[in-house]
DOLUMGU-139295 format. One line per 10 residues: number of its first residue (from 1); their letters; for each residue x, y, z of C-alpha. Coordinates in steps of 0.001 Angstrom, whole numbers. Layout:
REM residues N
NUM = A = X Y Z ~ ...
//
This chain:
REM residues 508
1 = MSKRAVLTAI = 108695 52214 -120172 ~ 107819 49817 -117325 ~ 110408 47810 -115461 ~ 108865 44595 -116842 ~ 109084 45878 -120413 ~ 112744 46805 -119939 ~ 113547 43307 -118660 ~ 111709 41747 -121581 ~ 113692 43840 -124057 ~ 116982 42823 -122427
11 = VLVSVGILFG = 116058 39139 -122707 ~ 115139 39514 -126394 ~ 118399 41293 -127173 ~ 120352 38565 -125394 ~ 118598 35881 -127371 ~ 119373 37736 -130583 ~ 123059 37974 -129699 ~ 123210 34275 -128948 ~ 121845 33230 -132363 ~ 124325 31379 -134593
21 = AVLVTSFSGT = 124995 28520 -136975 ~ 127819 26055 -137355 ~ 128485 22776 -138952 ~ 130690 19853 -138407 ~ 130598 16385 -137154 ~ 131925 14510 -134226 ~ 133200 11090 -134180 ~ 132421 9177 -131155 ~ 135124 7940 -129132 ~ 138625 7083 -129528
31 = GLSLADSRIS = 140572 6225 -126519 ~ 143784 6185 -128533 ~ 146616 8454 -127549 ~ 149317 9978 -129704 ~ 151667 10304 -126772 ~ 153829 7437 -127933 ~ 153638 8339 -131588 ~ 156322 9956 -133680 ~ 153837 12615 -134756 ~ 152720 15083 -132098
41 = FNSEAPFTPP = 149786 17453 -132661 ~ 148921 20586 -130714 ~ 146059 20015 -128231 ~ 146315 23029 -125934 ~ 143013 24904 -125696 ~ 143449 28568 -126732 ~ 140410 29761 -124775 ~ 138213 29156 -121745 ~ 134481 29601 -122472 ~ 133065 32891 -121098
51 = ASVAELNQAF = 130200 33198 -118663 ~ 128507 36398 -119810 ~ 126846 37283 -123109 ~ 129424 39968 -123833 ~ 132246 37559 -123184 ~ 130529 34928 -125328 ~ 130403 37378 -128214 ~ 134097 38093 -127729 ~ 134822 34372 -127674 ~ 133297 33959 -131129
61 = RDVATTVTPQ = 135521 36807 -132350 ~ 138632 35317 -130744 ~ 137988 31850 -132123 ~ 137375 33222 -135623 ~ 140540 35324 -135487 ~ 142667 32440 -134248 ~ 141331 29594 -136363 ~ 140905 31336 -139732 ~ 144687 31359 -140466 ~ 144779 27632 -139615
71 = VVYIAVKAKG = 142326 26706 -142389 ~ 143542 26772 -145998 ~ 141905 27010 -149413 ~ 142502 23995 -151667 ~ 142064 24242 -155439 ~ 142040 20952 -157330 ~ 142123 19828 -160926 ~ 140877 16259 -161079 ~ 139531 13660 -163421 ~ 135746 13788 -163692
81 = RDMQMPFWRF = 133733 12178 -160884 ~ 130146 11547 -159974 ~ 128424 13753 -157411 ~ 126962 12210 -154276 ~ 123233 12744 -153826 ~ 121378 13541 -151605 ~ 124567 14133 -149615 ~ 127013 16181 -151563 ~ 130707 16182 -150831 ~ 132724 18349 -153183
91 = GIPEQEEGES = 133165 21975 -154025 ~ 131939 23766 -157078 ~ 132953 21493 -159976 ~ 133507 23301 -163249 ~ 134499 21873 -166623 ~ 137911 22934 -167842 ~ 137997 24356 -171360 ~ 139584 21972 -173786 ~ 139612 19113 -171297 ~ 136736 16692 -171680
101 = NIQSGSGSGI = 137294 14840 -168414 ~ 139039 17394 -166197 ~ 137151 19317 -163524 ~ 138192 22177 -161300 ~ 137005 22105 -157728 ~ 137701 23674 -154400 ~ 137697 22645 -150791 ~ 139321 23400 -147466 ~ 142034 21967 -145256 ~ 143303 22205 -141674
111 = ILTADGYILT = 146966 22844 -140885 ~ 148262 20006 -138685 ~ 151947 20831 -138349 ~ 154224 23831 -138707 ~ 156098 22115 -141551 ~ 153090 21798 -143855 ~ 151038 18673 -143200 ~ 147382 19487 -143938 ~ 144256 17488 -143062 ~ 141349 17419 -145529
121 = NRHVIENAIE = 138686 15137 -147001 ~ 139675 12421 -149425 ~ 136908 13431 -151825 ~ 138442 16919 -152117 ~ 141723 15661 -153580 ~ 140482 12371 -155049 ~ 141662 11704 -158620 ~ 143749 14879 -158695 ~ 145948 15099 -161779 ~ 149702 15541 -161484
131 = NGITVTLSDT = 150526 18965 -160023 ~ 146787 19512 -159740 ~ 146529 20535 -156058 ~ 147200 24127 -155014 ~ 146996 25361 -151413 ~ 146426 29028 -150617 ~ 147102 30259 -147080 ~ 145129 33002 -145382 ~ 147998 35406 -146154 ~ 147488 34612 -149907
141 = REFEATVVGQ = 150716 32622 -150314 ~ 150291 29689 -152733 ~ 151939 26265 -152630 ~ 151741 23173 -154758 ~ 150710 20190 -152622 ~ 151404 16472 -152779 ~ 149169 13700 -151454 ~ 150653 11956 -148407 ~ 147893 9399 -147974 ~ 144142 8896 -148100
151 = DENTDIAVIK = 141558 6603 -146518 ~ 138397 5809 -148444 ~ 136484 4385 -145495 ~ 136659 7589 -143423 ~ 137007 10136 -146261 ~ 140159 11480 -144621 ~ 143323 12538 -146471 ~ 146588 14295 -145673 ~ 148466 16512 -148117 ~ 151847 18253 -147750
161 = IDATGLSPAA = 153181 21635 -148794 ~ 156792 22779 -148664 ~ 156457 25425 -145972 ~ 157719 26188 -142467 ~ 156565 28271 -139538 ~ 152879 27603 -140106 ~ 150346 27919 -137289 ~ 148882 24443 -136610 ~ 145320 24066 -135397 ~ 144605 22797 -131892
171 = LGNSDEIRVG = 142835 19423 -131971 ~ 140197 18841 -129313 ~ 138390 15736 -128042 ~ 135271 14927 -130055 ~ 134209 12390 -127402 ~ 133269 15380 -125255 ~ 130878 16812 -127856 ~ 127248 16901 -126795 ~ 124048 17806 -128621 ~ 123404 21521 -128111
181 = DWVIAVGNPL = 127078 22534 -127966 ~ 128075 25673 -129869 ~ 130398 25023 -132812 ~ 131973 27222 -135461 ~ 132591 26164 -139036 ~ 135602 27666 -140848 ~ 136206 27075 -144536 ~ 135916 28308 -148098 ~ 132361 27747 -149347 ~ 131382 28688 -152888
191 = GLTSTVTAGI = 134851 30055 -153526 ~ 134510 32608 -150683 ~ 137727 32270 -148708 ~ 137985 32383 -144911 ~ 134269 32156 -144180 ~ 133033 31619 -140607 ~ 129560 30374 -139623 ~ 128177 29225 -136287 ~ 125538 26835 -134976 ~ 125004 23987 -132587
201 = VSAISRNIRI = 125615 20261 -132636 ~ 122285 18834 -133793 ~ 123090 15132 -133354 ~ 126016 12768 -132940 ~ 126848 9300 -134285 ~ 125008 9834 -137564 ~ 125260 7241 -140349 ~ 124262 8693 -143732 ~ 125711 5906 -145902 ~ 127999 7858 -148177
211 = LGDQRGFGIE = 131394 6391 -147281 ~ 133273 3205 -147920 ~ 134169 779 -150637 ~ 131869 -1597 -152479 ~ 132114 -4105 -149647 ~ 130498 -1703 -147212 ~ 133445 -1060 -144898 ~ 132759 2665 -144483 ~ 133168 4132 -140997 ~ 130447 6684 -140334
221 = NFIQTDAVIN = 129881 8309 -136962 ~ 129202 11831 -138121 ~ 128563 14915 -136033 ~ 125495 16685 -137384 ~ 125201 20470 -137187 ~ 122907 23254 -138265 ~ 125846 25524 -139039 ~ 125650 26793 -142604 ~ 128073 24996 -144887 ~ 128142 24776 -148649
231 = PGNSGGAMVN = 130276 23184 -151354 ~ 133859 24225 -150657 ~ 133536 23736 -146881 ~ 134633 20106 -147249 ~ 137836 19477 -145313 ~ 137416 22610 -143194 ~ 137308 22864 -139434 ~ 134490 22454 -136983 ~ 135650 24204 -133856 ~ 134433 24491 -130254
241 = LQGQVVGVNT = 134430 27735 -128270 ~ 137876 26912 -126924 ~ 139278 27201 -130431 ~ 139866 23437 -130770 ~ 138982 21474 -133901 ~ 136388 18811 -133015 ~ 135401 17742 -136518 ~ 136228 17836 -140218 ~ 133339 19230 -142254 ~ 132534 16568 -144828
251 = AIATSGMEAR = 128986 16507 -146202 ~ 125731 18433 -146466 ~ 122179 17297 -146945 ~ 120938 18706 -150230 ~ 118129 18519 -152733 ~ 118284 18631 -156514 ~ 121355 19131 -158639 ~ 122387 22480 -157227 ~ 123966 20982 -154105 ~ 123166 23818 -151742
261 = YIGYGFAVPI = 122777 23757 -147995 ~ 119247 22896 -146795 ~ 119812 22817 -143051 ~ 122057 19875 -142163 ~ 125798 19360 -142281 ~ 127999 16470 -141182 ~ 131564 16253 -139892 ~ 134019 13447 -139226 ~ 134896 13471 -135480 ~ 138411 14705 -134938
271 = NLARVVANTL = 139308 11745 -132705 ~ 138878 9474 -135693 ~ 140462 11892 -138157 ~ 143465 12391 -135852 ~ 144228 8659 -135653 ~ 143835 8188 -139406 ~ 145929 11269 -140226 ~ 148703 10213 -137890 ~ 148950 6801 -139551 ~ 148798 8293 -143054
281 = IKEGKFERGY = 151694 10611 -142219 ~ 153792 7751 -140873 ~ 152852 4965 -143285 ~ 150990 6516 -146234 ~ 147981 4245 -145754 ~ 145632 3049 -143035 ~ 145096 -660 -142430 ~ 142057 -1124 -140195 ~ 141347 -3913 -137742 ~ 138018 -5778 -137704
291 = IGVNITDIDA = 136146 -7966 -135242 ~ 134429 -9921 -138017 ~ 130789 -9695 -136954 ~ 127507 -8648 -138526 ~ 125651 -6415 -136080 ~ 122419 -4505 -135684 ~ 121193 -1807 -133318 ~ 119279 -2819 -130200 ~ 115857 -1257 -129726 ~ 113452 -1587 -126809
301 = KKAEALGLDR = 111955 -4885 -128060 ~ 115345 -6493 -128569 ~ 116576 -5212 -125206 ~ 113590 -6784 -123453 ~ 114111 -10100 -125234 ~ 117793 -10043 -124257 ~ 117008 -9155 -120648 ~ 118861 -5803 -120791 ~ 117739 -3146 -118313 ~ 117771 -547 -121086
311 = YRGVLVERLV = 118318 -614 -124797 ~ 121944 -59 -125609 ~ 124735 -1780 -127441 ~ 124591 -3802 -130640 ~ 123359 -7338 -131303 ~ 125661 -9867 -132988 ~ 123687 -11509 -135800 ~ 126437 -13394 -137601 ~ 130135 -14223 -137231 ~ 132553 -13994 -140154
321 = PGGAGEAAGV = 134170 -17420 -140541 ~ 137815 -17162 -139537 ~ 137312 -13663 -138133 ~ 138669 -12199 -134916 ~ 135327 -12421 -133133 ~ 134912 -16126 -133847 ~ 138461 -16827 -132669 ~ 137882 -14860 -129450 ~ 134673 -16649 -128548 ~ 132118 -13986 -129467
331 = KVGDAIVEVD = 128729 -15670 -130026 ~ 125678 -14952 -132116 ~ 123091 -13362 -129836 ~ 125713 -11482 -127806 ~ 125038 -7816 -127067 ~ 128252 -5753 -127268 ~ 127796 -2803 -124883 ~ 131352 -1480 -124424 ~ 134697 -1354 -126219 ~ 137711 -741 -123978
341 = GKAVESANQL = 135464 656 -121283 ~ 133669 3088 -123626 ~ 129928 2698 -124121 ~ 128557 1502 -127443 ~ 125125 2898 -128332 ~ 124856 1987 -132026 ~ 126347 -164 -134764 ~ 128140 2752 -136440 ~ 129599 3789 -133076 ~ 131059 304 -132603
351 = QARVGMHHPG = 132504 444 -136114 ~ 134027 3821 -135331 ~ 135631 2707 -132066 ~ 137054 -464 -133566 ~ 137953 1196 -136878 ~ 140635 3328 -135243 ~ 142659 209 -134486 ~ 144976 -1846 -136664 ~ 145166 -5606 -137324 ~ 146946 -7195 -134375
361 = DKISLKIWRE = 145690 -4624 -131855 ~ 143984 -6026 -128767 ~ 140644 -4672 -127571 ~ 138301 -5662 -124766 ~ 134583 -6139 -125385 ~ 132004 -5995 -122619 ~ 129231 -8359 -123656 ~ 125780 -9125 -122278 ~ 125267 -12860 -122701 ~ 122379 -14926 -121311
371 = GKYVSVPVTL = 121651 -12672 -118381 ~ 125144 -11604 -117314 ~ 128068 -9461 -118422 ~ 131267 -11076 -119638 ~ 134549 -9576 -120799 ~ 135937 -10890 -124084 ~ 139467 -9920 -125231 ~ 139764 -9762 -129015 ~ 142838 -9555 -131237 ~ 141701 -7736 -134375
381 = RGQDNKDVAD = 142309 -9057 -137874 ~ 142385 -7413 -141302 ~ 139302 -7145 -143480 ~ 140526 -9861 -145837 ~ 141840 -12175 -143143 ~ 138851 -14476 -143340 ~ 140420 -17773 -144298 ~ 142951 -18000 -141502 ~ 140685 -20338 -139603 ~ 139724 -23867 -140559
391 = KTSEKKDDKK = 136538 -23596 -142585 ~ 135714 -27297 -142496 ~ 132186 -28067 -141389 ~ 130536 -31188 -140126 ~ 129120 -33440 -142775 ~ 125395 -33680 -142623 ~ 123614 -36973 -142742 ~ 122149 -37492 -146134 ~ 118915 -38617 -144575 ~ 115666 -38114 -146415
401 = IEDSASPLNL = 113376 -38434 -143449 ~ 110366 -36197 -143866 ~ 108894 -34633 -140732 ~ 105227 -35403 -140709 ~ 104280 -32759 -138113 ~ 101449 -30571 -139320 ~ 101978 -26813 -139918 ~ 101541 -24494 -136929 ~ 99224 -21521 -137439 ~ 100171 -18638 -135141
411 = EKAGFTVKSM = 97003 -16644 -135697 ~ 97572 -13781 -133286 ~ 101001 -13051 -134729 ~ 99783 -13612 -138286 ~ 102080 -16307 -139646 ~ 102348 -20056 -140183 ~ 105383 -22311 -139821 ~ 106037 -25811 -141088 ~ 108717 -28417 -140668 ~ 111712 -28704 -142968
421 = DSRARETFDR = 111653 -31215 -145780 ~ 114649 -32694 -147589 ~ 114699 -29846 -150092 ~ 114806 -27240 -147311 ~ 117579 -29152 -145539 ~ 119619 -29010 -148710 ~ 118891 -25304 -149302 ~ 119791 -24174 -145785 ~ 122394 -26887 -145131 ~ 120734 -27539 -141772
431 = DAGVLVDNVK = 118710 -30350 -140252 ~ 116827 -28323 -137656 ~ 114439 -25389 -137722 ~ 110984 -24414 -138996 ~ 110098 -22692 -142256 ~ 107902 -19604 -142373 ~ 105134 -20698 -144715 ~ 102663 -17811 -144842 ~ 102643 -14281 -143418 ~ 99375 -12407 -143168
441 = RNSPAAESGL = 99365 -8933 -144651 ~ 99549 -6058 -142126 ~ 99963 -8563 -139295 ~ 102404 -8128 -136384 ~ 104683 -10661 -138091 ~ 104679 -8719 -141367 ~ 105352 -5432 -139592 ~ 108295 -7016 -137767 ~ 109901 -8092 -141055 ~ 109021 -11789 -141070
451 = RPGLLIFEAI = 108480 -13167 -144572 ~ 107726 -16525 -146217 ~ 110738 -18698 -146930 ~ 112764 -17712 -143854 ~ 114062 -20417 -141553 ~ 113566 -19945 -137779 ~ 116121 -21998 -135845 ~ 116556 -20220 -132511 ~ 114707 -17872 -130161 ~ 115902 -15583 -127377
461 = RKGKKTPIED = 113724 -14832 -124378 ~ 114896 -12821 -121366 ~ 118458 -13273 -122568 ~ 118188 -17059 -122769 ~ 118568 -18952 -126053 ~ 116140 -21686 -127056 ~ 116965 -23881 -130075 ~ 114054 -24464 -132459 ~ 114467 -27869 -134096 ~ 110939 -28573 -135309
471 = VADFRKFAKS = 107312 -27475 -135156 ~ 106832 -29125 -131771 ~ 109701 -27060 -130315 ~ 108262 -23845 -131716 ~ 104752 -24646 -130434 ~ 106157 -25287 -126948 ~ 108129 -22039 -127029 ~ 105125 -19986 -128212 ~ 102905 -21400 -125442 ~ 105458 -20529 -122755
481 = LDKGESVLLR = 105428 -16791 -123474 ~ 103717 -14238 -121253 ~ 101386 -11714 -122883 ~ 103275 -8639 -124040 ~ 106657 -10316 -123679 ~ 109304 -9467 -126300 ~ 111326 -12221 -127979 ~ 113893 -12457 -130757 ~ 113526 -15023 -133519 ~ 116814 -15916 -135155
491 = TMSSNGDTFF = 116203 -16459 -138847 ~ 118115 -17441 -141954 ~ 117436 -16580 -145581 ~ 118030 -19012 -148445 ~ 121355 -17302 -149266 ~ 122688 -18038 -145782 ~ 122309 -14589 -144171 ~ 121161 -14694 -140542 ~ 119401 -11965 -138577 ~ 117079 -11449 -135614
501 = IPMKAPLE = 113428 -10454 -135868 ~ 111717 -9027 -132763 ~ 108189 -10210 -131902 ~ 105760 -9666 -129059 ~ 103655 -12338 -127408 ~ 101148 -13796 -127794 ~ 102086 -15642 -130944 ~ 99236 -18174 -130856
//
């Protein structure tokens, strides 16, 4: 065999050895420390990543050997529940004989403390009947477990068994997770205890819209992985090659009613899970702080209109009356780019960073506003603390003056605007703005999301706000734009919701 052929064979063997699959998620950023907390978790890294292929192989062995005893099997008897599709979050439900509404299920958990506190997913133990949770350790010992606390908006729960001398898992820093990192998933899929799979981090800060209450307060900043996980992995550990837990395996993408793995899994970042678990252990519940803003991601068009050098952060579209943001001086049209010095790249990432704080906590927002950065300190409020501020509004003149300005046809953009009449003023409770009258099918306006009946009352260009009071204002604004320039039109629907729509010049 030639020297070249030998080298080629070595490379192929190396690639084969390196193949793996793991699942779990990472939650972006915390910044919170448990140093001053009554609960202290182990964070010492058991291993240093190896440099050679042989050492890498040994690292996988060492991690599996160390972490497997730190992950438990959880059997649950619970009242019947609906499955989540296309993301499935429970383990192997089976109907109990003689019980019309009782199901048996299984999941996984991570040992947090030597005296029996165990981290898992809320959906694993949700609706468990009395004495319906049984924990089996890797050494086959069984314990009845009680629920310490659970948080619907993160799908995190803590249970407790009466045991001592357990080996707690080491908790890592999920902020350090990067796409392409090796991860190992440890759990009990399909009733097969102590199963280990491996893969890489496929994406971070994923929002798959499966968490939260009916009001939409779910906190999703999932770590996505290609590690193989199946029903029963929920609540298990996603681990780095240092043997540290970086995520809690929570959901899989699936198809059909069989709920089997089809290539994607999602984990709650451990930085988020750690904060929630710590509070649940101390207080039994988690009360979350809120800024009180409606936000949207910033893309390239919005970034250009705002005058940002690159698209990042989130755009404030609406303030909750009486909320923390309004009280702190946050404004509609602000771009929030950092929380406590940590970058914000998406709306769900902002929710995750803020969602680890409690009402009364103080945070600092770095905001891009009209061409410059400003720092805004915010004292967070609870999700129902909306009527703490004075909700009185200025009384509008009951004038019935009709604006006689003719409609403006913005042919190149594909829409027409007209002035407000008395009926529109009553509907929108505003005296200024222009109504979108017609939107041409397949036009730039239609593709941007503009639709008839919306009110346009403000525009942002190069980070500067321009009020739109009437057709004449809008005509002047449209004429001032340079070809290819991106702008944001602030709009309002008839139900009072406000949001920004990006457009590119020319409009006329």
